[in-house]
Legacy VTK file of the C-alpha trace (Angstrom):
# vtk DataFile Version 3.0
C-alpha trace
ASCII
DATASET POLYDATA
POINTS 199 float
0.000 0.000 0.000
1.495 3.306 -1.092
1.652 6.217 1.319
1.092 9.756 0.172
1.643 13.083 1.856
-1.650 14.534 3.190
-0.408 18.048 2.366
1.015 17.898 -1.162
-0.042 14.389 -2.252
3.504 13.274 -3.039
4.417 9.610 -2.622
8.085 10.478 -2.162
7.971 9.461 1.495
10.739 8.504 3.889
9.715 6.259 6.767
11.597 6.138 10.079
11.070 5.118 13.696
11.577 6.977 16.951
11.617 5.622 20.492
8.776 7.183 22.472
8.039 6.707 26.173
4.470 6.610 27.455
3.679 6.830 31.179
0.862 4.514 32.263
-0.673 3.323 35.548
1.310 3.280 38.784
4.057 5.483 37.329
5.265 2.830 34.904
6.769 3.694 31.539
6.503 1.730 28.324
8.563 2.401 25.219
7.205 2.093 21.697
8.720 2.497 18.241
6.748 5.420 16.890
6.493 5.558 13.087
7.310 8.885 11.421
6.670 9.541 7.752
8.440 12.488 6.175
7.540 13.940 2.792
10.790 14.590 0.904
9.061 17.145 -1.321
7.400 19.454 1.209
9.141 18.276 4.408
5.837 17.663 6.199
6.013 14.761 8.666
3.557 12.715 10.683
1.854 9.358 10.920
0.464 9.321 7.394
-0.799 5.719 7.524
-2.183 5.948 11.079
0.099 3.121 12.246
0.906 4.540 15.661
-2.617 4.085 17.024
-2.343 0.319 16.501
1.193 0.252 17.909
0.105 2.088 21.048
-3.002 -0.073 21.469
-0.903 -3.245 21.219
1.662 -1.920 23.711
-1.056 -0.952 26.201
-2.698 -4.373 25.867
0.603 -6.113 26.603
1.261 -3.754 29.522
-2.200 -4.523 30.927
-1.506 -8.265 30.772
1.886 -7.851 32.441
0.454 -5.650 35.187
-2.406 -8.075 35.816
0.059 -10.921 36.343
2.208 -8.740 38.606
-0.733 -7.720 40.829
-1.959 -11.308 41.117
1.526 -12.544 42.002
1.836 -9.769 44.581
-1.457 -10.819 46.172
-0.330 -14.454 46.215
2.985 -13.491 47.846
0.996 -11.692 50.542
-0.888 -14.880 51.360
-4.089 -14.206 49.409
-5.071 -17.316 47.483
-7.034 -17.332 44.239
-9.900 -19.128 45.964
-10.049 -16.558 48.765
-9.934 -13.651 46.322
-12.668 -15.120 44.118
-14.916 -15.987 47.054
-14.447 -12.607 48.737
-15.099 -10.595 45.581
-17.880 -12.881 44.300
-16.035 -13.968 41.163
-16.637 -17.240 39.294
-14.301 -20.151 39.978
-10.948 -20.007 38.134
-11.439 -16.364 37.096
-7.962 -15.461 38.353
-6.419 -18.387 36.478
-7.793 -16.903 33.242
-6.563 -13.446 34.213
-3.050 -14.756 34.804
-3.046 -16.079 31.240
-3.860 -12.606 29.943
-7.557 -13.227 29.349
-8.832 -10.286 31.369
-11.624 -7.842 30.633
-11.521 -4.093 31.116
-13.726 -4.406 34.221
-11.496 -7.150 35.640
-8.407 -5.028 35.111
-10.165 -2.068 36.737
-10.884 -4.233 39.792
-7.228 -5.291 40.041
-6.077 -1.662 39.815
-8.454 -0.683 42.616
-7.176 -3.499 44.837
-3.577 -2.639 43.958
-4.230 0.965 45.020
-6.412 0.150 48.053
-5.409 -3.355 49.219
-7.424 -2.985 52.438
-10.600 -3.272 50.340
-10.167 -7.047 50.472
-10.496 -6.973 54.263
-13.636 -4.837 53.845
-15.011 -7.419 51.429
-14.246 -10.128 54.004
-16.498 -8.182 56.375
-19.313 -8.165 53.782
-18.675 -4.477 53.015
-19.779 -3.363 56.465
-19.675 0.445 56.263
-18.419 0.963 59.828
-15.587 -1.483 59.271
-14.832 0.215 55.936
-14.512 3.606 57.688
-12.071 2.100 60.196
-10.093 0.459 57.390
-9.840 3.739 55.493
-8.650 5.678 58.540
-6.265 2.891 59.515
-4.746 2.876 56.037
-4.340 6.662 56.088
-2.712 6.593 59.530
-0.406 3.801 58.373
0.882 6.085 55.608
1.264 9.270 57.666
2.129 7.701 61.043
3.379 4.131 60.489
4.858 4.052 63.995
1.328 4.059 65.428
0.259 0.947 63.554
3.479 -0.867 64.453
3.154 0.010 68.146
-0.437 -1.094 68.662
-0.980 -4.739 69.517
-4.705 -4.313 68.865
-4.078 -3.733 65.181
-5.394 -6.475 62.923
-4.618 -6.408 59.197
-3.775 -2.720 59.500
-7.231 -1.908 60.900
-7.154 0.304 63.983
-9.962 0.023 66.515
-11.884 3.135 67.662
-10.100 3.163 71.037
-6.696 3.254 69.340
-7.714 5.973 66.884
-9.187 8.123 69.650
-6.135 7.602 71.886
-3.864 9.102 69.253
-6.142 12.092 68.726
-7.847 11.057 65.492
-11.579 11.431 65.105
-13.501 8.356 63.982
-16.645 9.282 62.061
-19.909 7.774 63.215
-21.234 5.705 60.351
-24.735 4.309 60.383
-25.367 1.088 58.532
-27.333 1.730 55.364
-30.798 0.253 55.185
-31.601 -1.247 51.839
-34.990 -0.677 50.274
-37.291 -3.659 50.115
-36.473 -5.312 46.803
-38.481 -8.513 47.170
-39.747 -9.979 43.951
-40.702 -13.291 42.448
-40.753 -14.614 38.942
-41.865 -18.146 38.221
-39.978 -20.489 40.552
-37.309 -17.866 41.306
-37.640 -15.515 44.245
-35.443 -12.945 45.967
-35.924 -11.438 49.387
-34.245 -8.051 49.745
-34.279 -5.646 52.652
-31.903 -4.801 55.459
-28.686 -6.873 55.370
LINES 1 200
199 0 1 2 3 4 5 6 7 8 9 10 11 12 13 14 15 16 17 18 19 20 21 22 23 24 25 26 27 28 29 30 31 32 33 34 35 36 37 38 39 40 41 42 43 44 45 46 47 48 49 50 51 52 53 54 55 56 57 58 59 60 61 62 63 64 65 66 67 68 69 70 71 72 73 74 75 76 77 78 79 80 81 82 83 84 85 86 87 88 89 90 91 92 93 94 95 96 97 98 99 100 101 102 103 104 105 106 107 108 109 110 111 112 113 114 115 116 117 118 119 120 121 122 123 124 125 126 127 128 129 130 131 132 133 134 135 136 137 138 139 140 141 142 143 144 145 146 147 148 149 150 151 152 153 154 155 156 157 158 159 160 161 162 163 164 165 166 167 168 169 170 171 172 173 174 175 176 177 178 179 180 181 182 183 184 185 186 187 188 189 190 191 192 193 194 195 196 197 198
C-alpha cells in the first residue's frame, strides 16, 4: 500500500522510527517504536498511515496483561489465594487463572487496579462491606501512611485496621457511620424468588 503526503499528495515518502516513552498506571513507563513519515518534497512529517494508534493499542494491551500478572503474584505473595480472592469478591471459579493467562476484561483489570491501590478493600469485602468497618479500614490505612509508627506500636491492630479506642487515643476522630438500610427489593418470577431488605 502506497503512502502519500496529506499536504502535497507526493508519494516520495521517507519512513523512520523513533523511540517514544508513554507513562501509564502506577508510574510505569513503556517504550514504543513510533512511526514517522516524512515527505521529501514538502518536508511535512507525521503518521500518514495511522500506524501509531495500533502500535500504542498493542503496547497498552501487553502492559495490561503484564500488570495483571504482577498484581496477582503480589497478592499471592501476601498470602491471598485465588480461591479466597474469588470468594471474597464474588467472582466465578478459576477467574484469576484466566486473568493470569492474559484473558482479562476491562472491568477485571479495573478491579485489580483498585485493589492494587487500596489493598485494604479485600479486608472490607471479608467483612461483607460493612460500612463501619470500611470507615475504620480507610482511617487505619491513612494513619499507616502518615504515622506508620502508630500501627506498628499497637498490639490491637489487625490487618492494618485500627480500633476506635486506638484511633481516639492518638487524637484522630472516627466518624460515626450508620449502617445503610436497603430498600425492600423482594420480587418473584416463576420459581425464582429474591428477598431483599436490610442486610
